[in-house]
N, C-alpha and C positions, 0 to 999 in steps of 0.2 A: 706279294702284291697280287699275283695271279690267283692265289687261293682266296684272297679278300674279294676280288671281282667275281669269282665263282659263287661265293656265298651271297654277295649283294644281288646277283642276278636271280638266285633262288628266292631271296627275300622279296624282290620286286614282283615276282609272280603272284604273291599273295594279295596285292592291291596296288593301285596307282598312287604314286607320291610317297610311298613308305621310305624308300631310300633317300629321296630328296630331303625329307624332314629329318632323317637320321644324320645325314652329312652336314647339316647346318651347324652342329656342335663341333667343338675343337677336337679334331681327330687324334691329336697327341695325348689326350687325356683318357681315351677309351679304346683306341685301336692299337693292337700290338704291332701292326705294320709301320707305325709312326713313332714308336717308343724310342727313347734314348738307350743305346746299347751299353753305355758306361755302367748302368746299374744292372746287376745280374738278378733281375726280378721282373716277372711278367704279370704280377697281380694287378687287376684292374678294378677291384672293388674295395670297400672300406670295412670289411668284416673284422679286421683286427681291432679297430677302435670300438666297434659295436660289441664285440665279445668282451673287451675290457670293461666297457660301460655296464654290461649286464653282470659282470663278475663282482662289481662293487655296488650293485644296486641297493643292497640292504644298508650299507654304510652311508650311502649318499643322503639318506633321509634323517640322519642324526646331526647333532651339533658339530661345529667345525673341528674342535680338538678331538672329540670322540671319533669322528669320521676319519681324520688323518691318522689317528692311532690304529684303527682297524685296517686301513689300507697299508700302513707300514708293516704291520704284522703279516698280512697276507702276502705282500711282496717279499718279505724276508723268508717266509716258508717256501715260496715258489722258487726263489733263486737257489735255495738248497736242494730242492727236488730236481730241478733242471740240471744242476751240476752232477747229481747222481745218475741222471738219465744218460749222460755221456758214457758212463762205465758199461752200459748195456749194448753199445754198438759192437757189431761183429767185425767192422773194419774201420778205417780212418775216415770214411765218408758217411755222412748222415743218412739215416734210414729213408727219409723222404726223397733225397737226391738219388739214392740207389734204386728206389722204386721207379722213378722217372727214367733212369738209365736202363733198367731192364725192359721197360715198355718200348723204348727206342730200339733196343737190341732186337726185340721180337719183330718190330716193324721193318728193320733193315733186311730181314730175310726175304722181303717181297720187292726189293730194289735191285735193279741192274745197273752196272757201272761201266763207263768208258773213260780211259785215261788218255791225256794229251801228251804224256811223256815227261812232264815237268812237275808242277804242283797242282794242276787243275784236273778236276774230275767231273764228268757229266753223269748224274745219277737220275734214273727214271723211277719214280715212285708209283707203284700200281696198287697201293693200299686204299686209295680213294676211288670214287666212282669215275673220276677223270684222271687219266694218266698225266702226271706233271713231271717236268724235267727240271732239276736244280743243279746249280754249279757249286762245287766245293773247292775252296782254296786252302790247302793244308798249311801253307806258310803264313797266311794271314789269319788262319783259324776262323774262317767265315763261310757261311752258306747263304744262298739266296732265299731260303725259307726263314731266315733270321731267328730261328729257334735256338741255335747254338750260341749266338751272340747275345740274346736276351736273357737266357737262363744260366749260361755258363756250363751247361751240360751238353755233350755232343749229341746232335740230332741223329735221326736214322740215316740220313744221307752221309753225314760225316763218319758215322760208325762203319758204313759200307766201304768208304774210301780207306779208313784205317785198317780194316780187315784185308783189303786188297794189298796194302803195303806191309802187312804183318805187324801192325802196331797195336798196342793195348789201349783201348779207348778210355779205360778208367784213369789213366795217367793224364788225360786232357780235361778232366773235370776241374772247374775253377776252385781256387783255394778257399773261397767263401763257404764251401760245404765241408771243409776239413774239421777234424775234432779240435785242433789247436785254435782255429778261428772261433769255433763255437764256445770254447772255454774262456776266450778273451772277452766275449760279450757278457759273461757272468762272473768275471774276475773280481768285481767290486761287490763287497758285502754291505748289507745294511747293519749298522751298529745297534746294540741293545740300548733300551731306554728303560729306566726304573719306573716305579709307580708314580702317579701324578702327585701323590702326597709328599714324595721325596724331592720334588723339583725345588730349586731355589726360588725364593720369593722375589718377584720382580717389583721394581720401583716405578715402573711405567703405569700410566692410567689403565684402569681395567676396561677391557673392550666389552661393551654391552652388545647383546644380540640385537638384531634389527627388529623393529616392531612387527608383530605377527598380524598379518592381514588375511582374514579368512575369505577365500575365494568362493564363488558360487559353484555348487555341484561337488561331486566326488573328485579328489585329486587324481590325476592321471599318472600312472607308473610305466606305461608302455610308450615307446617312441612313436612319433608321427610317421606314418607310412607315406610313400610317394603315391601320386594319383594312379600310376599304372602298376603299382605293386599289389599283388593278390595276397590274401591271408593264407597262412600255412595250413590252417585247419578250419573246419566249420563250413558253412554254406558259401558258395561263390557270390560275389557281388553282382547285382543286376544293373550296375552303372553302365551307361552307353548301350543298353539293350533297348530295342524298339518295342513299344507297347503293342500287344495283340488283343483284339476284341474276341471274346468267347461267344458272342452272339452271331456276328456275320463273318468272322475270320479275317477281318481287315486289320491294317496296321495304322498306328498313330492315334488310336483312341481305345477306350475300354467299353465294357458293356453298359455302363451308366450313361455315357455320352454318345452311344451308338446312334447314328442317324436313321438306321433301319429298325430301331426298337419299336415294337407294337405299342401304340398309345392305348391307355385304359379307356373302356367305354364310358359314355356319359352316365353317371349314377343318379341323375335327376329323375324322379318318378314322373310317370305320364300325367298324373292328376295333380301336379304341383300347383297349377293355377287355381284349381278348385279348392285345394287345401288352404291356399293363401286367403281365398275369399271367406272360407269358413272359420278362419282364425287359427289354423294349425292342424296337427295330426293327432287323432285320438288313438291311444295305445291300450290294449287290453280288450276285455269283453264287458258288455253291459251287465251290471249287477243289480240285484233287487228282485222284487216280485213283478208280476205283469202290470200291476196297477201302480207300483212304487219303484222307480229306478229305471224302467224301460219304457220307451215311447210305444204307445199302442197304435193300432191301425187307424186310418183316417176316419172311419165311421164312428169310433168311440170318442168319448169326451177327453179333454186334456187331462193328463195326470197331475197329481199334486206335486208340489215342489219338495219332494223328499228323495229323489233319485240322485245318482252321481252325475249322470249326464254324459256318460262316455259311450260313444258309438251311435250309429244312426238307428232309426226305428227298425226293430226286428232283425238286427244284424249282430254278429259277433266278430271279435278280432279287431283289426284296425279299421276304424271307421273314418268317415270324412268329417263328422261333427267333432268338436273339440270341447273338452271339459274346461280348458283354460284358453280363452280367446282374447281378442283385443277389446271386446265390449264389456269385459268384467270377468268374474270368476263364477264358476258353477253354472254355465250356460246349459239349458235343457230345452231342446226344441222338439215340438210335436208337429202334427200336420198343420195345425192352424193357430196354435197358441205359443207364444214366446215368453218365457218366465226368466227373470234374472234375480240372482241372490247376491247379497253382499258377502264380503269376506267373513264377517263374524257369524252371519246366519249359517253359511255353509259349514264353517268349522264347528259350530254347536251341533248341527245335524249329524256330522260325522262322529262326534264324541258319543251322542246318544245311540247311534246305530252300533258302535263298537261295544258299548255297555250291554245292549240287548243281546248281542251275539255271545258274550261271555255268560250271560244268565241262562240262555236257552241252549 
C-alpha cells in the first residue's frame, strides 16, 4: 500500500485531478494492492483473450463448420506442442517462474534484515528511490508487499529472510508452477475427426445460413481501440491537442479564422463610376485606320460606322468607352457624333473586314 501511495503521489504531480479520476473505478479490478490472494496470478490486462482472438482471425471469417474445424485442428496441434515444451525444462519449475525468482534473488542483495527472534523479520528495501521497510512472516508465508501472496513466488524480502535462516527459497514456490501441474492442464487430448464426407447423415432439418446483409464500407478486421489507447505504429493521434495558429501564434484557432489576419485591399477600380456611366470597360486597343475604327480629333468630321468602337479617342489599351454597352451593340463615340449599329449590321461588318484581311 505504501508503494501504491508513492506512485499515486508521483502521478498526481503531472496534473490536478488525475488520481481522483483514476480512483473512481473499482480498485479490485486493476490495482494489485486490492487483489484476492487466493489466485496466484497478478495479471491485470486481457491480453490472453486478445491473443487468442488474433490467433483464430483467419478462421473467424469462414462458415460455422469450417471455422470450428480449423479451430479444432489448431488447438489439437497446440496441445501437443505445449506438452513437448515441458520436456525442455531444466528443473521442475516453469521457465517463466524461474525468471521471476532470479530477478527477486538479485533484488534481495540490496535488502537488509532484522529478526525478532521468532517468525517475523523486518526487511529494508533500498532498490527503489525511497527506502521501504516490509515485514515478513515465515509461518504464514506472507509479506506486506503482497508480491509473494499474489504470485506464489517468494519476493525479494522473503528470499532475504530465507537466506538468513539458511532455507532454500526454491522450495517455497507454489505448486501451480510445477511440471506436474502444468501437464495436468494439457492432459486432455482433442480426438480425431474424419473428413466431412464420412460423417453420418443427420435426419434433423438442415441449418441454413443467415441472410447476407452487405454493410456500408469495407469490413473491419481490427478490434476497436479504447479512447486513450495509442496506436502501436504510424503517426500519433492529434486528439485532445489544442489548435495553434501559424499566423499569430495563438491557441484555439487556425490561420483561416485568425482575427489578426490582414484583410485584402478593395479591388474596385477608381473609375468604376465612370465606367458604369459609359456602359462597361473596353478591353484591348482600338483597331482600324485613322478614318475607320478609331475616333479622330475633335476638329475633324465624324468617322463612318465601320470601326469596332473599342477605346476612347486616340487611346490604346483599356479605355472607358465600351464596345458593348447598355444602349445597344457596337457603340462608337466621337467628339460630337453618336452612331449606333444594330446587331446584324455590326456582325455583317465584322465578317467583311475578316474577309478583307484574308485577301490582303
